[in-house]
N, C-alpha and C positions, 0 to 999 in steps of 0.2 A: 477458597481458591488455593491453587498450588503456589507456595512461596516462590518469589523471584530470587535466584541465587546470584551471588556476586561472581561473575564469570572469571575475572582475573584471579581472585582468591582461590576459586574452585579448581582452576587449572594448576595453580601452585600446590594446592593440597593433593591432587592426584598424582603430580609429578614426584612429590615428596614420598607419597605412598609407594610408588613404582620403585623409586631408588632405594628406599629402606627394605622393601620386600627382596630385591635382587641381592642387596648386601647381606641381609640376614640369611638367605638361602645360598649365598655364594655362587650366584649365576650371573653372567654378563651377556647372555644372548637370550632372545625370545622368539618364539614361533608364534605367528598369528594367521588365521584364515581370513582372507579379504573377500567379502561377498560382493563388494561394489556398492553396498548400501551405507547409510549414514553412521550406524553404530560402529562397524568395523573400521570405517575410515577415521572417525573420531579417535578411536583407540590407537590407530596407527600413527596419526599426527601427534598424539600425546607421547607415544613411545619414542618418536623421533626427538622429542625434546630431552630425552633421558639417554638414548643410545645412538651411536652412529648407525648409518644405514646398513653397513655391512654386518652389524650385529643383530638385525632384525630379518628373520626369514618370513617374508610375506608370501603366502600360498594362496593361489587361485584354484579351486577345485570345482570345476563345472561338470554337471551331468551332460549338458548340451555345449557345444562350442560357441558360446555367446561372448561377445565383447562389450564391456561396460566402460563408462567414461573414466573409471578408476585406472583402467589400463593405460590411459593417456598420461596420467599424472604420476603414477608410480611405475617406473620402468623396470625395477628389479624383482618383479614378482616371479615366483616359481610356479608354473602352470602344470596342473596334474588333472588329466581327464579321468573321472572316476566311472565313466559309463560302462566300460568292460567289466570292471569288478562288481558294480551294482547289478548289472544285467545277469551276471552269472548267479548271484545270490538271489536275485528276483525269480530266476528260473528254478533254482533249488528249492525255494521256499513256496513256489507256486503262487506268486503274486500276480494277479490278473487285474490290472487297472482298467481294462476294456469292459469286463463284466461286473466288477465289484467296485462300487463307489468307495467303500471303506478301504479298499486295497490301496488307494491313492495315499492314505495317511501311512499305511504300512510301508509303501515305497518311500515316502517323505522320510520317515524315521530311519529307514535303512540307509538313505543318502546321509542324513546327518551323522549316524554313527560311523559310516565309513569315512567321512571326512575327519571325525575325531580320532579314529584309529591312525589315519595318516599323519595328523598333526602330532600325536604323541609319540609316533615312531620317529618322525623327523626331530622331535625335541630330544629324544634318547640319543639319536645319532649325532646331533650338534651340541649336546650338552646344554640344553636351553629350557626354558620354562614356556608352557603354552599359555598364551594370553587369550582369555575369553572376551566376548563382546556383548554379553547380555546386559540389558538395562532393567530397571526396577519394575517398569510396567509389565514387561514379559515375565519377569520373576513372580510378581504377585498374581498375575493372570494364569500362571502355569503354562505359559505359551513357549514350551521348549521341549526338546526331546531328551528323555532321561538318558544318561551316558552318551549323549550326542553333543549338541551345541551347548548343553548345560555344563559339560565337563571341561575343566581348565585348572590351571595352577594359580592364575592371578586374574582378577576381574576389576578393571580400572573404572567402569561406569555403572556397576550393578546397583549403586546407591542413587542413581539419577533416573528420574522418570523420562519417558521418551521425549516429551516436549521440552524437558530441560536439556536433553542431548541435542535436540535441534538448536536450541539457543546457543549451546557450546560450539556447535558446528559452524554457526554464522560467525561467532567470535574468532574461531580458529581460521576463518576465511576458507573453509572447504567449499570447492566449486558448487555453484547452485544447481548444476546438473545432477549432482549427487544428492543434495539436500531435497530437491523437489521430486525425486523418484518416489513412486508409490511403494511404501514398505512391504517387502516380501521376502520370504525365506527361499524362494526360487525352487520350490520342491516339485511343482508341476505347472504346466502352462497356464497362465491367468490367475495363479494363486497369489493372493494378497493377505496380509495380516488382518486388515480391517474387514475384508470380505469375509474371513472366517469368524471374526468376532461378532459382526452384526452392529458395531459401533466403532467410532473413531478414537485414536489416542487422545485427541483433544477433549473428547467427552469422557474417557475413561480416567485420565490422570487425576483430576480433581476429586473424583469419586473414590478412587483408590487411596489418595492421600488422606481424605477425610475419614475413611473407614478403618484403614490399617495403621496410619500414623496418629490421627487424632481420636481414634477409638469411637467414632460416631456410629450410631446404628443406621441400618438401612432406611428405616422409617424416617429418622431425623434428615438424612441426606435427601430423601425423596421430597420432603416438605420444603427443602430449600430450592426446589425446582429444577435439579439436575436430571437432564434428559438421559434415558437409558440407565439410570442408576441400578435398577433392579437387575437388568441384563448384565451389567458389569460385574456386580457382586456375585451373581449366580455363576457366571463364567469362572470367576476366581475360586469360588467354593467347589465347583466341579472339579477343578485340577489341583486342589489343595494337597491331595495325597502325594503328589510328586515330590513335594518338599519334605515329606514325612517318611517316605520309604527309604531303605528297607525297614520293615517292621521286625522286631525281635523281642525276645524275653529279656527282661532286665533282672539282674541278680541283686 
């Protein structure tokens, strides 16, 4: 089973990490993209324990003009509609989501990379670091867009599995409306993380922990009765190259 983390100590560890990173790199501002989901909200709450609100540029970058519960609790967000920019690139690259199912993924990647271009430009303009919001489950599963949501300067929760992030969210008293949302990257209507996986984070996390942290074989894990163990590991293996590229010749 996934180990239970000491939440109070974990928060202190993350806060110390953020402080030390900012001090070492000589920055006192951070830019973060807020999706309205639990990961980015947890990261924002942690940043607020280190920096004043005016030093955190929280950016909402929607393709569609939707409003989430996050807009009600964080009033200082910068809203940027990326639809015009994405649609121009979509036309240029001949991405047709009506005819090609695979083009939905292309469009999703385009959105993720457009968002990151904006975040890094704002970071340059404001002399700030870009805060990523990736968790360990996403990282091990390869569930990210290279040079998109994977790109950042600092990652406060990448060492935590998704279910541990949920536990942290409850401890930080993040509104239940955000915690209970179905995890999604919001890349197309009806898109959800677990719908793409074919398994839940609750199913995946102990399997990922046993395989990657405890170095247990897939056969051993399956014998313990973990549902969807093979599907979880195969999903991670399929995307493992994302953490290895770019390939190159070593001298």
